[in-house]
N, C-alpha and C positions, 0 to 999 in steps of 0.2 A: 578637508575643507579647502576650498579654493581661496587662495590668498592674493592680495594686491602685490604687484611687483614693486620692489623698492628701486627707485631710479636715481640716477646721478647726473648732475649738470656741471661740466667743467668750469663754468663761469660763476658758480655760486660758492660761497664759503661755508654754508651750513648744510652740506651734503650729509646723508646718513653715514655714521662711522662704521656701521655694520658691513658696508661694502668695501671698506679700505682697511679694516682690521683683520688680523689673522684669526682664524676660527679655533674653537676648542676641539680637541680630539675627543671622539666618543670613547668612553670607558665602559659604560653599561649599555649593552645593546638592547636591553629590555626595559630600560628606564622610560618613564612616561613621556619625557620630552623628546627622547629619541624616536619612539614609536609615532608620536604625534607629528614630528618633523617629517618623517618618511611618508606618512599618510598625506600630509598637506603638500609635500613636494610632488607626489604622484598626481594628486587631484589637480594641482595648478598646472603641471606640465601637460596633463591630458587636455585641459581647457585651452592651453596655448596651441596645442597641435590641432584641436578642433577648429580654432579660429584662424590659425596661420598656416596650417599644413606642415609637412615635413619633406620638402622637395629635395633636400640634399641627402635624405636617408639617415641623417644623424642630427639630433637636437637634444639640448640639455638645459638643466636649471639647477642652481646650487642653493643651499640653505640660506646663505647671506642674502640672496635675491628675494626671499620672502621674509626677511627680517630676523633670521635665526642664526646665531654664531656657532653652529656646529659644523664639523668637517664632513658634510654629507652632500652628495650630488646625485641627481637622478638624470639618466641619459637614455634616450631611445636610439638604438643602433639597428637600422633595418626595421624589423618588426619586433625586436626584443627590448624590454626595459631592464636596465641595470640600476641598482642602488649601490653607489660607491661610497663606502664609509672609510674614512681615514686613508684615502688613496695616495699612493706614492709612485713616482716614476722609477722603474728599476732597470730599464734598458732602452737605449736609443740606437736603433740599427740602421736607419736610413739618413739621408741628407735632410737638412732643413730646407723648406721652400716657402714661398709666399702663399698665404691663403687669404681670401677675401672673407671677412667675418663680420657678423653683427652681434648685438647683445641685447637681450630684453631689458636690461637695466640702463642701456644707453640707446634706446630704440631708434632714434633718428640718425645715429652714427653708423657708418660702415668704415672699415679699416683694412689696410693691407698689412698683415703681420706674419712673422716667420714662426713656424712650429716645425718640429721634427715630423717627418712623413711616415715613420715606421717605429713604433714604440711597444714596450710591454709595461703594464702597470700591475701593481699589487694593491689589493683592497680587501675590506671585510664586507660580507653580505649582511643583510638584516638579522640573520641567525648567529652572527659572530664568527662565521667560517672564513678563513683567509683564502682568497681567490687570486688568480692571475688572468690577465686579459691582454691579448696581442691585438694591436690596432694599426690600421694604415689609412692614408688619405684623409678624407673629410672626417671619418670617425676619429682618427688620431687627433685632428685639429680640435674637434668639439670637446673631446675628453680633456685635452690639455688646457683648453680655455676654461672649462669648469674647475679644473684643479687650480688654475690661477685665482679664481674667485675665492677659493678656500684659504689662500694666503694673503688676501686683500689686494691683489693686483688686478686692475682693470685693463682693458685692451690697450690703453695709452702706454702702459709700461713696455710694450713690445714694438711700438712704432719706431721705425728707423728714421723717418722724416715726417714730422707732424704736419707740415704744410702740404706734403705730397700724398701721404698715406692715410690721412684722416679726412673723411668727406661725408656729405649727406647726399645720397643719390636720388634726390627728389626735385631739386631746384627747378629744372626746366619744365616740369609738369605744369607749372603755374604761369608760364610766359604768355600764353594766349587764352587763359581762363578756362581751359578744358577741365580743370579740377579746382574746386573751391579750396582756399587756403585755410579755412577755419578748422579748428580742432586738431591742429598738428603740434600744439604744445609750446611751452616756453623754450625748450631746447632748440627747436628749429628756428624760432624767431631770434633768439640770442645769438646763435651761431651764424645765421644769415647776416645779421647786422655787423658781425665781426669778420666777415669774409671767409668763413670756414666751409660754406656750402660749395661743393665742387661737383663737376661732371667728369667722371672718369672716362678717358678716351678709349676707343676700341683697342688701340695698340697696347695700352697699359693693361686693360682687361685680359686680353688674350696672352700678353706677355707673362702675366702671372700664371695663366693656365699652362703654358708651355715651358715654364721654368723647370729645368732639369727633366724635361719630358719631350722627346722628339719622335715618338712612334706615331707618325702622321697616318700611317695605314690603319692602325687600330683606332685612332681618333675619328677617322672618317666612318669606320664601321659603327662606332659607338654613336656618333651623331646621326647617322642614317637610321639606326634602331630607335633613337629618341624621337625622330620626326617621320616615322613610317607613314602615318596617315597623310601628312603633307606630300610626301613623295608619291604615294598612291594616287592622290588627286592630280598631281602634275602629270603623271603617266597617263591617267585616264583621259585627260584633255589634250594629249600629244600623240600623234600617230607614231608607229614604230619607226625608229631612226629619225624622228622629227627634230626640229630645231627649238631649243629652249633658251630663254634669257633669264639669268638671275640678276635682279636689281637688288644689290646688297651692299654691305660694308663690313663683312666679316671674313671668315676663313675660306669661303667657297666650298666647304665640306660637302654640302648637298649637291652642288654642281659636279664635284668630283665623283660622287656616288652615281649620279645620273649619267655621267660620261662613261663610267664603268659599264652601264647598261646599254651602251651603244647609241645614245642620243648625241646630237651635236649641241654643245652647250657653250653659250657666251656669257661672260660675267662682267657686270658693270658696277664699279664702286668708285667713290671719290677719295678715299683715304690712301695715300701713297704707301704708308707703312704697312697697312693691311693688305694691299695688293701684293707687296713683296712676299708677305707670309703666305697669302693664298697661292701665289705662283709656286712657292716652295712646296706646299702641300700637294699641289697638282703634279709637279715634277716627281716628287717622291713616290706618288701613287702610280706613275706611268700613264696618266690620263692626258687628254688633249683639250682641256678647257681653254677657250680664248678669252683674253682679259682686255678690258678697256677702262681707263681712268676717266670718270665723268660723273656728274651729279645724276642720280637716278630719276630726278624729275625733269631731266633734259636728256633723254636716251639718245645716243649717237647712232641710231639705226633708221633705215628706211621704213616706210609704212608697210605693215604686214610682213615684216622681215622674219618673224618667228611664228611658231604655232602657239606657244605659251610663254608667259612671263610669270616668275614667282619671286616672292620675297618672304623672309621670315625674321621677325623681331627687328625690323628696320623702319617700316612706314610710320610707326608711332613716334619716331624721333624727328619727324618733319612738322613744321608749322602748318597751319590750315591751308595757306596758299600753295606751299610746296607739296602737301599731300594731294590737293586737288590736281596739281600738275602731274604728279607721279601716277595717279590713277588714269588720267587722260593719256599720258604718254604710253603707259603699259598697254592700254587697249588700242592705241594707234599702231603699235609695232607688232601686236599679236591678237589672236582671237579671244583669249581668255587670260585673266590675271588671277593667280592663286596666291594668297598671302595669309600669313599667320601673324597676329599681333597680341601683345598682352592687353588686358583690360584693367579697369580700376580695381577689380577684385584680386589682382595678383598680390602675392607676398612680396613686400617691398625689398627684401634682402636680395632678390634676383636682379634688381634694376641697376643700370649704370648711371642714370641721372639726367638724361636728356629726353626722357619719355613724356609725351602728352597723353595721359591715360584717359580713356573713355569707357563707359559701360558698353555692353554688347548693343543695347538699343541705340546708344549714341553713335556707335560705328555704323549701324544700319541706316540711321537717319542721315549721317554725313554722306554715305555712299549714294543713297537714293537722291539726296539733294543735288549731287553732282551729275545726276542723270544716268547712272549706271544700273544695270540689272543684276541682282544677286541671284546667281543660279543655285547656289547652295551654301550653307555654312554649318559649322559644328563647333560647340564649346568643349573645352577641356579643363581639367584641374579645377573643378567647382566654379567654372566661369572665369578663371584666371587668364585663360588664353582662348582665342577664337580664330578659326580658319574660315576665310571667305573665298568663294570663286565668283568673280564678277565678269560680266560681258557687256 
């Protein structure tokens, strides 16, 4: 049976105790309440994945989150579902690092928390057999988070700095009315009034990604593989050894990948901290991307300076006037503008907080209203992302 998720609000005094109490260990693996709990956990997690997706490749739900005080969690790691009964941490092999995490019981929150990056747990499966499981990265984070639920610890317990590390990455969606504010619940409203809604900066975002991790060559490879279709489009609209401009505010990983392919690549971004990180990644990879610090809606280049301009996950952070200028500027300095943006259908856990989300149809209407021709577009991740080529 699909159950309603039990939620918690930090500003209320009458929160459900099941979320903050330690669970009971399972003693009878075949008892009716154990079997029913496992069934309901599986059904509810399946429904959450259907609605929200599983972009990180690891997602979980614990019995307390469906109102049952048993030490049972259900996690999907890759394509495999595990039922963890009475799980315990038996080995910590790697360093702790920051993870950006959300929780279905605190859906409006996101937090930066520390977990061990490399662990081994012991648990019992539904048949009562003792098992071991070695986990790394996001899978390690998700399982440790679910184990926290079983001892009554919510993600607040792991915050190093409540003011810095707890935030709601949705605030700026509403600044120009791109998304209606209705139906986002009491948690959002109460936290917004108390100043807890925050926009996480690109430097903090990527700082957590690169904490204890500086293999920039592998990072560029991974990023290029994730954005293959975008790179293919940029190449299609750019002649061999042509000139490309990235209008961005990130790590310039795709610029580095294109530079590896023999293109002349110029990168323009406004965030000084991110430019320093981008330059470091470029230098480490031995590529020759050129960098300029400037707003991407005022590109510092002459008319028709490049063959193609591209952006990914940046144009949605601009207000309507800035976005209009960015599209105009991109097509002033190049023949085609290729860009990828999230839509209103995206899973919110992936957002930083300064996005103005639109549906695909609303993106199309905005582009056409500004007088630009859409040469092609493609939706990804059940409409969560869309790539446009405009001219």
